[in-house]
N, C-alpha and C positions, 0 to 999 in steps of 0.2 A: 449563457449564460456570461459576464460582465464581467471580460480580464481586466488588473489594477491597472490604473496608471502607467507602471515601467515594464507589464510583461507591453503592455502596448509600442512602446515605444523600439524605434528604430537603431542598430546596431552599426556603425560604421567602421566594416573589425582594417579594413586600414588603417584606421588608427591606430588599432588595441598593438600593444609590444608586444614580442614574439613570445613562444609561454612550450612545456613542453608538460604534457599529460602522459601522466608517471601512472595513472589506475584511474579504469570506474567504473564505479559500481553502477547497478537497482536496487529499489526495496519494492518487491515485487506487494509486498502488506506492509502498508504505512506503518513506523514503526513496528517493526520484526526488524528480523537479520539482512542482511548489504549482500546482493549475491554481486560476486565481481566479472566481467564482461569483457571476450577477450575484442570485441568488434562491436563496433554501433552504425546506425546506419539509421541517417535520424529523417525524417521527410518536413517539411516547413510547415508549419503548425502544429506540431504533436513535441509531443515531448517525446521522453524517455521508451522504446516497449518496453511492456513489460515494468514500467513505476509505478508503483502509487496502482496496480489498478485494484488494490480493496486497502482499507481499513478498519481499526474494530474501532467505534462512538462508545461513548459513556450512554448511559441512558437516560442523560442532561445536556448532553452537545446537540440540539438545537438539528443534526445535522439532517438533512434529508431527503430521503431518495431518490424519488420521486423526483424532487428538481434539486441539485451538487452545486453546491457552495462551497467552497473554500475556507477554512474557519482553521480557528491557531489549534495548532498538535497538541495542545495541552486537552482538550477537546474529545481525545482522541488515547490509545489503549501504546505509550509509549513510553524509552527509558526513561521521558524526563523528568516524566511522574510515577515509572513503575522500574525500578533497579531489578527485579524479579528478574525479566524481560533481558540480562544479560546474562542470565544460567538458561536459556531456549537457547537451542538453535533452527533453525527452521530454514525450510525450501519452498520453492512455491516453482509452480513444474506449469510450464503458459500453455500444452498443448494439450498435458489433461486435469487444468488447471487444481489440482493436483496438492494442498496444502501441507506439509507433515510439516509437526513440532516436537523435537526432542527433547525431553525434557533430559540425557543423564542416563539412566536408566530402559528412557524403550519412547521410542516414537510412534506421535498416531499419525493418522493421517483422517484428511477431512477433503473433502469433492468440495469445491471451494461455485461451480456452478450451481446448485445449490439451494437456497433459501432455509430452506429446511436444517443443511448440515452446517452452513455458516455460520447459525445461532447453536451451533451441538458443539461447534468453533468456538466460541465466546462462550458456552456454561462452563470448557475447559478450561478457558484462559481465569475466568472469573477464578475459581477452582485451584487453580494451577497457582498464579500470583497472587492472591487469598485478597482481592482487591475488595476492598473494604465499599463500591460503590453498590446502596440498596438491589439494586438487577446485573444480569452481567451485560458486559457490551455488544452491540450486536455490528454486521458490515452490512458490507453493502457492497456492487464496486461503486469502486468515487470518478471523482473532475471528469469520468470522459465522455466524447462526444457520439451522439447518435451512431455514425460514422466507425470511429473508435473503435466501439463495446462491436458493434458485427462485428470489424474482423476480427477480434479476440472472438466473440462466440463462431466461428468457421465448422471448429472443430468437431460439433457437435453431430 
């Protein structure tokens, strides 16, 4: 995957102004709930661990799970396009790869390491959010290198 030009540039941190980080969040599933982090360990060349592991791409998004490339967020089920997402509370356990979606009156769990169950989660979101798309969104692991994904899949 070719990085965009801004991501290829090196930043000289010695010229950056001092600042304080007041909070850190990750979004394990693109467009769903943020999860606060108490600590964060970064590895050069990799993103925030556990951030945007999955996304729910719209049926016509042109997202190719065999060759993932960055796409505009509007091609995924995200809050900017689907206000009903604000009514869901989601959590993701990156040790079991379980996505939990709470709708207020019930909680639904999806084992995201299974393609079949990821499809079920897409159908659930399609129905729960009342998406107007003719087909439910689909999900697959996003924008991660093989090395990063192999580290994530070690739990099985």
